[in-house]
mmCIF file as gemmi writes it, N, C-alpha and C atoms, coordinates in Angstrom:
data_model
loop_
_atom_site.group_PDB
_atom_site.id
_atom_site.type_symbol
_atom_site.label_atom_id
_atom_site.label_alt_id
_atom_site.label_comp_id
_atom_site.label_asym_id
_atom_site.label_entity_id
_atom_site.label_seq_id
_atom_site.pdbx_PDB_ins_code
_atom_site.Cartn_x
_atom_site.Cartn_y
_atom_site.Cartn_z
_atom_site.occupancy
_atom_site.B_iso_or_equiv
_atom_site.pdbx_formal_charge
_atom_site.auth_seq_id
_atom_site.auth_asym_id
_atom_site.pdbx_PDB_model_num
ATOM 1 N N . MET Axp A 1 ? 22.313 -18.947 95.015 1 0 ? 1 A 1
ATOM 2 C CA . MET Axp A 1 ? 21.255 -18.749 95.979 1 0 ? 1 A 1
ATOM 3 C C . MET Axp A 1 ? 21.056 -20.058 96.751 1 0 ? 1 A 1
ATOM 4 N N . ASN Axp A 2 ? 21.05 -19.909 98.021 1 0 ? 2 A 1
ATOM 5 C CA . ASN Axp A 2 ? 20.777 -21.108 98.807 1 0 ? 2 A 1
ATOM 6 C C . ASN Axp A 2 ? 19.305 -21.121 99.215 1 0 ? 2 A 1
ATOM 7 N N . GLY Axp A 3 ? 18.892 -22.134 99.904 1 0 ? 3 A 1
ATOM 8 C CA . GLY Axp A 3 ? 17.488 -22.317 100.265 1 0 ? 3 A 1
ATOM 9 C C . GLY Axp A 3 ? 16.968 -21.236 101.191 1 0 ? 3 A 1
ATOM 10 N N . LEU Axp A 4 ? 17.819 -20.726 102.081 1 0 ? 4 A 1
ATOM 11 C CA . LEU Axp A 4 ? 17.399 -19.702 103.022 1 0 ? 4 A 1
ATOM 12 C C . LEU Axp A 4 ? 17.076 -18.391 102.309 1 0 ? 4 A 1
ATOM 13 N N . GLU Axp A 5 ? 17.856 -18.038 101.311 1 0 ? 5 A 1
ATOM 14 C CA . GLU Axp A 5 ? 17.59 -16.813 100.548 1 0 ? 5 A 1
ATOM 15 C C . GLU Axp A 5 ? 16.285 -16.929 99.763 1 0 ? 5 A 1
ATOM 16 N N . ILE Axp A 6 ? 16.006 -18.078 99.216 1 0 ? 6 A 1
ATOM 17 C CA . ILE Axp A 6 ? 14.76 -18.293 98.46 1 0 ? 6 A 1
ATOM 18 C C . ILE Axp A 6 ? 13.562 -18.171 99.396 1 0 ? 6 A 1
ATOM 19 N N . ILE Axp A 7 ? 13.672 -18.773 100.578 1 0 ? 7 A 1
ATOM 20 C CA . ILE Axp A 7 ? 12.586 -18.661 101.551 1 0 ? 7 A 1
ATOM 21 C C . ILE Axp A 7 ? 12.401 -17.206 101.958 1 0 ? 7 A 1
ATOM 22 N N . TYR Axp A 8 ? 13.497 -16.473 102.156 1 0 ? 8 A 1
ATOM 23 C CA . TYR Axp A 8 ? 13.429 -15.06 102.531 1 0 ? 8 A 1
ATOM 24 C C . TYR Axp A 8 ? 12.743 -14.246 101.428 1 0 ? 8 A 1
ATOM 25 N N . LEU Axp A 9 ? 13.1 -14.48 100.166 1 0 ? 9 A 1
ATOM 26 C CA . LEU Axp A 9 ? 12.494 -13.748 99.047 1 0 ? 9 A 1
ATOM 27 C C . LEU Axp A 9 ? 11.006 -14.058 98.921 1 0 ? 9 A 1
ATOM 28 N N . ILE Axp A 10 ? 10.642 -15.301 99.087 1 0 ? 10 A 1
ATOM 29 C CA . ILE Axp A 10 ? 9.22 -15.673 99.014 1 0 ? 10 A 1
ATOM 30 C C . ILE Axp A 10 ? 8.455 -15.032 100.169 1 0 ? 10 A 1
ATOM 31 N N . GLY Axp A 11 ? 9.048 -15.019 101.363 1 0 ? 11 A 1
ATOM 32 C CA . GLY Axp A 11 ? 8.412 -14.384 102.514 1 0 ? 11 A 1
ATOM 33 C C . GLY Axp A 11 ? 8.253 -12.884 102.316 1 0 ? 11 A 1
ATOM 34 N N . ALA Axp A 12 ? 9.27 -12.229 101.782 1 0 ? 12 A 1
ATOM 35 C CA . ALA Axp A 12 ? 9.192 -10.787 101.532 1 0 ? 12 A 1
ATOM 36 C C . ALA Axp A 12 ? 8.129 -10.483 100.479 1 0 ? 12 A 1
ATOM 37 N N . ALA Axp A 13 ? 8.037 -11.312 99.445 1 0 ? 13 A 1
ATOM 38 C CA . ALA Axp A 13 ? 7.023 -11.112 98.411 1 0 ? 13 A 1
ATOM 39 C C . ALA Axp A 13 ? 5.628 -11.313 99.002 1 0 ? 13 A 1
ATOM 40 N N . ALA Axp A 14 ? 5.471 -12.303 99.861 1 0 ? 14 A 1
ATOM 41 C CA . ALA Axp A 14 ? 4.168 -12.555 100.481 1 0 ? 14 A 1
ATOM 42 C C . ALA Axp A 14 ? 3.755 -11.391 101.38 1 0 ? 14 A 1
ATOM 43 N N . VAL Axp A 15 ? 4.696 -10.849 102.145 1 0 ? 15 A 1
ATOM 44 C CA . VAL Axp A 15 ? 4.398 -9.703 103.008 1 0 ? 15 A 1
ATOM 45 C C . VAL Axp A 15 ? 4.037 -8.486 102.153 1 0 ? 15 A 1
ATOM 46 N N . GLY Axp A 16 ? 4.736 -8.281 101.064 1 0 ? 16 A 1
ATOM 47 C CA . GLY Axp A 16 ? 4.44 -7.16 100.164 1 0 ? 16 A 1
ATOM 48 C C . GLY Axp A 16 ? 3.065 -7.283 99.534 1 0 ? 16 A 1
ATOM 49 N N . VAL Axp A 17 ? 2.725 -8.485 99.09 1 0 ? 17 A 1
ATOM 50 C CA . VAL Axp A 17 ? 1.405 -8.711 98.493 1 0 ? 17 A 1
ATOM 51 C C . VAL Axp A 17 ? 0.317 -8.513 99.54 1 0 ? 17 A 1
ATOM 52 N N . LEU Axp A 18 ? 0.532 -9.018 100.738 1 0 ? 18 A 1
ATOM 53 C CA . LEU Axp A 18 ? -0.448 -8.867 101.812 1 0 ? 18 A 1
ATOM 54 C C . LEU Axp A 18 ? -0.627 -7.392 102.184 1 0 ? 18 A 1
ATOM 55 N N . ALA Axp A 19 ? 0.457 -6.656 102.294 1 0 ? 19 A 1
ATOM 56 C CA . ALA Axp A 19 ? 0.369 -5.225 102.608 1 0 ? 19 A 1
ATOM 57 C C . ALA Axp A 19 ? -0.361 -4.473 101.496 1 0 ? 19 A 1
ATOM 58 N N . GLY Axp A 20 ? -0.082 -4.809 100.259 1 0 ? 20 A 1
ATOM 59 C CA . GLY Axp A 20 ? -0.771 -4.181 99.132 1 0 ? 20 A 1
ATOM 60 C C . GLY Axp A 20 ? -2.257 -4.464 99.139 1 0 ? 20 A 1
ATOM 61 N N . MET Axp A 21 ? -2.632 -5.684 99.464 1 0 ? 21 A 1
ATOM 62 C CA . MET Axp A 21 ? -4.055 -6.039 99.519 1 0 ? 21 A 1
ATOM 63 C C . MET Axp A 21 ? -4.764 -5.275 100.633 1 0 ? 21 A 1
ATOM 64 N N . ILE Axp A 22 ? -4.092 -5.125 101.784 1 0 ? 22 A 1
ATOM 65 C CA . ILE Axp A 22 ? -4.701 -4.393 102.902 1 0 ? 22 A 1
ATOM 66 C C . ILE Axp A 22 ? -4.873 -2.924 102.547 1 0 ? 22 A 1
ATOM 67 N N . ILE Axp A 23 ? -3.883 -2.318 101.927 1 0 ? 23 A 1
ATOM 68 C CA . ILE Axp A 23 ? -3.98 -0.905 101.522 1 0 ? 23 A 1
ATOM 69 C C . ILE Axp A 23 ? -5.077 -0.73 100.483 1 0 ? 23 A 1
ATOM 70 N N . GLU Axp A 24 ? -5.122 -1.615 99.515 1 0 ? 24 A 1
ATOM 71 C CA . GLU Axp A 24 ? -6.17 -1.53 98.484 1 0 ? 24 A 1
ATOM 72 C C . GLU Axp A 24 ? -7.561 -1.708 99.087 1 0 ? 24 A 1
ATOM 73 N N . LEU Axp A 25 ? -7.701 -2.611 100.04 1 0 ? 25 A 1
ATOM 74 C CA . LEU Axp A 25 ? -8.983 -2.843 100.693 1 0 ? 25 A 1
ATOM 75 C C . LEU Axp A 25 ? -9.436 -1.608 101.468 1 0 ? 25 A 1
ATOM 76 N N . SER Axp A 26 ? -8.499 -0.942 102.151 1 0 ? 26 A 1
ATOM 77 C CA . SER Axp A 26 ? -8.879 0.266 102.903 1 0 ? 26 A 1
ATOM 78 C C . SER Axp A 26 ? -9.271 1.397 101.967 1 0 ? 26 A 1
ATOM 79 N N . ILE Axp A 27 ? -8.605 1.538 100.851 1 0 ? 27 A 1
ATOM 80 C CA . ILE Axp A 27 ? -8.961 2.572 99.877 1 0 ? 27 A 1
ATOM 81 C C . ILE Axp A 27 ? -10.318 2.259 99.255 1 0 ? 27 A 1
ATOM 82 N N . ASP Axp A 28 ? -10.537 1.003 98.896 1 0 ? 28 A 1
ATOM 83 C CA . ASP Axp A 28 ? -11.807 0.608 98.297 1 0 ? 28 A 1
ATOM 84 C C . ASP Axp A 28 ? -12.959 0.737 99.281 1 0 ? 28 A 1
ATOM 85 N N . ALA Axp A 29 ? -12.71 0.48 100.561 1 0 ? 29 A 1
ATOM 86 C CA . ALA Axp A 29 ? -13.766 0.595 101.561 1 0 ? 29 A 1
ATOM 87 C C . ALA Axp A 29 ? -14.248 2.042 101.657 1 0 ? 29 A 1
ATOM 88 N N . GLN Axp A 30 ? -13.338 2.993 101.607 1 0 ? 30 A 1
ATOM 89 C CA . GLN Axp A 30 ? -13.728 4.404 101.659 1 0 ? 30 A 1
ATOM 90 C C . GLN Axp A 30 ? -14.496 4.781 100.4 1 0 ? 30 A 1
ATOM 91 N N . THR Axp A 31 ? -14.066 4.306 99.256 1 0 ? 31 A 1
ATOM 92 C CA . THR Axp A 31 ? -14.761 4.595 98.005 1 0 ? 31 A 1
ATOM 93 C C . THR Axp A 31 ? -16.166 4.001 98.02 1 0 ? 31 A 1
ATOM 94 N N . ILE Axp A 32 ? -16.295 2.782 98.507 1 0 ? 32 A 1
ATOM 95 C CA . ILE Axp A 32 ? -17.607 2.137 98.57 1 0 ? 32 A 1
ATOM 96 C C . ILE Axp A 32 ? -18.521 2.884 99.529 1 0 ? 32 A 1
ATOM 97 N N . ALA Axp A 33 ? -17.99 3.343 100.661 1 0 ? 33 A 1
ATOM 98 C CA . ALA Axp A 33 ? -18.799 4.106 101.615 1 0 ? 33 A 1
ATOM 99 C C . ALA Axp A 33 ? -19.28 5.414 100.983 1 0 ? 33 A 1
ATOM 100 N N . ASP Axp A 34 ? -18.399 6.092 100.244 1 0 ? 34 A 1
ATOM 101 C CA . ASP Axp A 34 ? -18.796 7.334 99.564 1 0 ? 34 A 1
ATOM 102 C C . ASP Axp A 34 ? -19.883 7.066 98.528 1 0 ? 34 A 1
ATOM 103 N N . LEU Axp A 35 ? -19.741 6 97.76 1 0 ? 35 A 1
ATOM 104 C CA . LEU Axp A 35 ? -20.726 5.671 96.734 1 0 ? 35 A 1
ATOM 105 C C . LEU Axp A 35 ? -22.069 5.279 97.348 1 0 ? 35 A 1
ATOM 106 N N . LYS Axp A 36 ? -22.042 4.603 98.486 1 0 ? 36 A 1
ATOM 107 C CA . LYS Axp A 36 ? -23.293 4.266 99.175 1 0 ? 36 A 1
ATOM 108 C C . LYS Axp A 36 ? -24.006 5.529 99.638 1 0 ? 36 A 1
ATOM 109 N N . GLN Axp A 37 ? -23.238 6.484 100.148 1 0 ? 37 A 1
ATOM 110 C CA . GLN Axp A 37 ? -23.83 7.74 100.605 1 0 ? 37 A 1
ATOM 111 C C . GLN Axp A 37 ? -24.455 8.504 99.44 1 0 ? 37 A 1
ATOM 112 N N . ILE Axp A 38 ? -23.76 8.568 98.321 1 0 ? 38 A 1
ATOM 113 C CA . ILE Axp A 38 ? -24.296 9.247 97.133 1 0 ? 38 A 1
ATOM 114 C C . ILE Axp A 38 ? -25.531 8.518 96.62 1 0 ? 38 A 1
ATOM 115 N N . ASN Axp A 39 ? -25.492 7.192 96.634 1 0 ? 39 A 1
ATOM 116 C CA . ASN Axp A 39 ? -26.634 6.399 96.18 1 0 ? 39 A 1
ATOM 117 C C . ASN Axp A 39 ? -27.85 6.649 97.066 1 0 ? 39 A 1
ATOM 118 N N . HIS Axp A 40 ? -27.636 6.753 98.37 1 0 ? 40 A 1
ATOM 119 C CA . HIS Axp A 40 ? -28.74 7.02 99.291 1 0 ? 40 A 1
ATOM 120 C C . HIS Axp A 40 ? -29.356 8.395 99.006 1 0 ? 40 A 1
ATOM 121 N N . LYS Axp A 41 ? -28.517 9.399 98.793 1 0 ? 41 A 1
ATOM 122 C CA . LYS Axp A 41 ? -29.02 10.742 98.475 1 0 ? 41 A 1
ATOM 123 C C . LYS Axp A 41 ? -29.828 10.736 97.177 1 0 ? 41 A 1
ATOM 124 N N . LEU Axp A 42 ? -29.337 10.01 96.176 1 0 ? 42 A 1
ATOM 125 C CA . LEU Axp A 42 ? -30.047 9.95 94.905 1 0 ? 42 A 1
ATOM 126 C C . LEU Axp A 42 ? -31.369 9.201 95.02 1 0 ? 42 A 1
ATOM 127 N N . ARG Axp A 43 ? -31.414 8.172 95.857 1 0 ? 43 A 1
ATOM 128 C CA . ARG Axp A 43 ? -32.679 7.462 96.073 1 0 ? 43 A 1
ATOM 129 C C . ARG Axp A 43 ? -33.711 8.376 96.724 1 0 ? 43 A 1
ATOM 130 N N . LEU Axp A 44 ? -33.284 9.165 97.724 1 0 ? 44 A 1
ATOM 131 C CA . LEU Axp A 44 ? -34.195 10.103 98.37 1 0 ? 44 A 1
ATOM 132 C C . LEU Axp A 44 ? -34.693 11.152 97.383 1 0 ? 44 A 1
ATOM 133 N N . GLU Axp A 45 ? -33.791 11.656 96.552 1 0 ? 45 A 1
ATOM 134 C CA . GLU Axp A 45 ? -34.181 12.644 95.543 1 0 ? 45 A 1
ATOM 135 C C . GLU Axp A 45 ? -35.147 12.036 94.536 1 0 ? 45 A 1
ATOM 136 N N . ASN Axp A 46 ? -34.91 10.8 94.157 1 0 ? 46 A 1
ATOM 137 C CA . ASN Axp A 46 ? -35.783 10.113 93.212 1 0 ? 46 A 1
ATOM 138 C C . ASN Axp A 46 ? -37.179 9.929 93.796 1 0 ? 46 A 1
ATOM 139 N N . GLU Axp A 47 ? -37.251 9.567 95.071 1 0 ? 47 A 1
ATOM 140 C CA . GLU Axp A 47 ? -38.548 9.407 95.731 1 0 ? 47 A 1
ATOM 141 C C . GLU Axp A 47 ? -39.305 10.736 95.776 1 0 ? 47 A 1
ATOM 142 N N . GLN Axp A 48 ? -38.597 11.824 96.047 1 0 ? 48 A 1
ATOM 143 C CA . GLN Axp A 48 ? -39.248 13.136 96.08 1 0 ? 48 A 1
ATOM 144 C C . GLN Axp A 48 ? -39.768 13.523 94.693 1 0 ? 48 A 1
ATOM 145 N N . LEU Axp A 49 ? -39.006 13.198 93.664 1 0 ? 49 A 1
ATOM 146 C CA . LEU Axp A 49 ? -39.431 13.532 92.31 1 0 ? 49 A 1
ATOM 147 C C . LEU Axp A 49 ? -40.612 12.681 91.86 1 0 ? 49 A 1
ATOM 148 N N . LYS Axp A 50 ? -40.722 11.464 92.356 1 0 ? 50 A 1
ATOM 149 C CA . LYS Axp A 50 ? -41.846 10.601 91.99 1 0 ? 50 A 1
ATOM 150 C C . LYS Axp A 50 ? -43.14 11.074 92.638 1 0 ? 50 A 1
ATOM 151 N N . LYS Axp A 51 ? -43.056 11.743 93.783 1 0 ? 51 A 1
ATOM 152 C CA . LYS Axp A 51 ? -44.25 12.167 94.494 1 0 ? 51 A 1
ATOM 153 C C . LYS Axp A 51 ? -44.977 13.301 93.793 1 0 ? 51 A 1
ATOM 154 N N . LYS Axp A 52 ? -44.261 14.19 93.143 1 0 ? 52 A 1
ATOM 155 C CA . LYS Axp A 52 ? -44.921 15.285 92.446 1 0 ? 52 A 1
ATOM 156 C C . LYS Axp A 52 ? -44.668 15.141 90.94 1 0 ? 52 A 1
ATOM 157 N N . PRO Axp A 53 ? -45.696 14.792 90.187 1 0 ? 53 A 1
ATOM 158 C CA . PRO Axp A 53 ? -45.516 14.608 88.746 1 0 ? 53 A 1
ATOM 159 C C . PRO Axp A 53 ? -45.316 15.949 88.049 1 0 ? 53 A 1
ATOM 160 N N . GLU Axp A 54 ? -44.55 15.921 87.017 1 0 ? 54 A 1
ATOM 161 C CA . GLU Axp A 54 ? -44.282 17.118 86.231 1 0 ? 54 A 1
ATOM 162 C C . GLU Axp A 54 ? -45.315 17.2 85.108 1 0 ? 54 A 1
ATOM 163 N N . VAL Axp A 55 ? -45.936 18.349 84.978 1 0 ? 55 A 1
ATOM 164 C CA . VAL Axp A 55 ? -46.958 18.548 83.962 1 0 ? 55 A 1
ATOM 165 C C . VAL Axp A 55 ? -46.344 19.351 82.826 1 0 ? 55 A 1
ATOM 166 N N . ILE Axp A 56 ? -46.465 18.812 81.622 1 0 ? 56 A 1
ATOM 167 C CA . ILE Axp A 56 ? -45.935 19.478 80.439 1 0 ? 56 A 1
ATOM 168 C C . ILE Axp A 56 ? -47.103 19.785 79.517 1 0 ? 56 A 1
ATOM 169 N N . GLU Axp A 57 ? -47.234 21.034 79.142 1 0 ? 57 A 1
ATOM 170 C CA . GLU Axp A 57 ? -48.307 21.44 78.247 1 0 ? 57 A 1
ATOM 171 C C . GLU Axp A 57 ? -47.717 21.648 76.856 1 0 ? 57 A 1
ATOM 172 N N . ILE Axp A 58 ? -48.317 21.006 75.878 1 0 ? 58 A 1
ATOM 173 C CA . ILE Axp A 58 ? -47.859 21.118 74.497 1 0 ? 58 A 1
ATOM 174 C C . ILE Axp A 58 ? -48.901 21.91 73.726 1 0 ? 58 A 1
ATOM 175 N N . VAL Axp A 59 ? -48.449 23.007 73.154 1 0 ? 59 A 1
ATOM 176 C CA . VAL Axp A 59 ? -49.342 23.866 72.377 1 0 ? 59 A 1
ATOM 177 C C . VAL Axp A 59 ? -48.869 23.804 70.933 1 0 ? 59 A 1
ATOM 178 N N . ASP Axp A 60 ? -49.761 23.345 70.059 1 0 ? 60 A 1
ATOM 179 C CA . ASP Axp A 60 ? -49.431 23.221 68.641 1 0 ? 60 A 1
ATOM 180 C C . ASP Axp A 60 ? -50.113 24.36 67.895 1 0 ? 60 A 1
ATOM 181 N N . ARG Axp A 61 ? -49.351 25.308 67.393 1 0 ? 61 A 1
ATOM 182 C CA . ARG Axp A 61 ? -49.901 26.472 66.713 1 0 ? 61 A 1
ATOM 183 C C . ARG Axp A 61 ? -49.809 26.351 65.18 1 0 ? 61 A 1
ATOM 184 N N . ARG Axp A 62 ? -49.42 25.186 64.691 1 0 ? 62 A 1
ATOM 185 C CA . ARG Axp A 62 ? -49.276 25.037 63.246 1 0 ? 62 A 1
ATOM 186 C C . ARG Axp A 62 ? -50.624 25.025 62.538 1 0 ? 62 A 1
ATOM 187 N N . THR Axp A 63 ? -51.671 24.556 63.197 1 0 ? 63 A 1
ATOM 188 C CA . THR Axp A 63 ? -52.974 24.451 62.538 1 0 ? 63 A 1
ATOM 189 C C . THR Axp A 63 ? -53.938 25.529 63.023 1 0 ? 63 A 1
ATOM 190 N N . GLU Axp A 64 ? -53.417 26.557 63.614 1 0 ? 64 A 1
ATOM 191 C CA . GLU Axp A 64 ? -54.279 27.613 64.154 1 0 ? 64 A 1
ATOM 192 C C . GLU Axp A 64 ? -54.983 28.34 63.01 1 0 ? 64 A 1
ATOM 193 N N . GLY Axp A 65 ? -56.281 28.454 63.104 1 0 ? 65 A 1
ATOM 194 C CA . GLY Axp A 65 ? -57.051 29.149 62.077 1 0 ? 65 A 1
ATOM 195 C C . GLY Axp A 65 ? -57.441 28.27 60.903 1 0 ? 65 A 1
ATOM 196 N N . GLN Axp A 66 ? -56.983 27.055 60.83 1 0 ? 66 A 1
ATOM 197 C CA . GLN Axp A 66 ? -57.331 26.156 59.73 1 0 ? 66 A 1
ATOM 198 C C . GLN Axp A 66 ? -58.264 25.077 60.267 1 0 ? 66 A 1
ATOM 199 N N . GLU Axp A 67 ? -59.283 24.829 59.515 1 0 ? 67 A 1
ATOM 200 C CA . GLU Axp A 67 ? -60.201 23.757 59.869 1 0 ? 67 A 1
ATOM 201 C C . GLU Axp A 67 ? -59.704 22.471 59.208 1 0 ? 67 A 1
ATOM 202 N N . ILE Axp A 68 ? -59.624 21.412 59.958 1 0 ? 68 A 1
ATOM 203 C CA . ILE Axp A 68 ? -59.186 20.129 59.42 1 0 ? 68 A 1
ATOM 204 C C . ILE Axp A 68 ? -60.39 19.214 59.346 1 0 ? 68 A 1
ATOM 205 N N . ASP Axp A 69 ? -60.577 18.629 58.167 1 0 ? 69 A 1
ATOM 206 C CA . ASP Axp A 69 ? -61.69 17.704 57.964 1 0 ? 69 A 1
ATOM 207 C C . ASP Axp A 69 ? -61.2 16.287 58.275 1 0 ? 69 A 1
ATOM 208 N N . TYR Axp A 70 ? -61.617 15.784 59.423 1 0 ? 70 A 1
ATOM 209 C CA . TYR Axp A 70 ? -61.169 14.462 59.843 1 0 ? 70 A 1
ATOM 210 C C . TYR Axp A 70 ? -62.022 13.346 59.237 1 0 ? 70 A 1
ATOM 211 N N . SER Axp A 71 ? -63.066 13.715 58.524 1 0 ? 71 A 1
ATOM 212 C CA . SER Axp A 71 ? -63.92 12.68 57.955 1 0 ? 71 A 1
ATOM 213 C C . SER Axp A 71 ? -63.402 12.181 56.613 1 0 ? 71 A 1
ATOM 214 N N . GLN Axp A 72 ? -62.431 12.824 56.048 1 0 ? 72 A 1
ATOM 215 C CA . GLN Axp A 72 ? -61.915 12.38 54.748 1 0 ? 72 A 1
ATOM 216 C C . GLN Axp A 72 ? -61.061 11.144 54.905 1 0 ? 72 A 1
ATOM 217 N N . LYS Axp A 73 ? -60.886 10.393 53.806 1 0 ? 73 A 1
ATOM 218 C CA . LYS Axp A 73 ? -60.081 9.18 53.841 1 0 ? 73 A 1
ATOM 219 C C . LYS Axp A 73 ? -58.622 9.571 53.635 1 0 ? 73 A 1
ATOM 220 N N . TRP Axp A 74 ? -57.8 8.944 54.369 1 0 ? 74 A 1
ATOM 221 C CA . TRP Axp A 74 ? -56.372 9.267 54.296 1 0 ? 74 A 1
ATOM 222 C C . TRP Axp A 74 ? -55.718 8.312 53.397 1 0 ? 74 A 1
């Protein structure tokens, strides 16, 4: 291998790495844009859910009909 071939191989490797980085950046940019859009939708949904509180009613029927004496020592 002479010096010209080594320079050619290094140049080809640099062009390949640069092309790969550009392709990866374009793919990642689309993914990031999609994730931002989903994040925005979820933030809006979260804000809507915070505005109206959910009411949960708990009915305990285990002690129905039994009188409990709360004055006794436990």
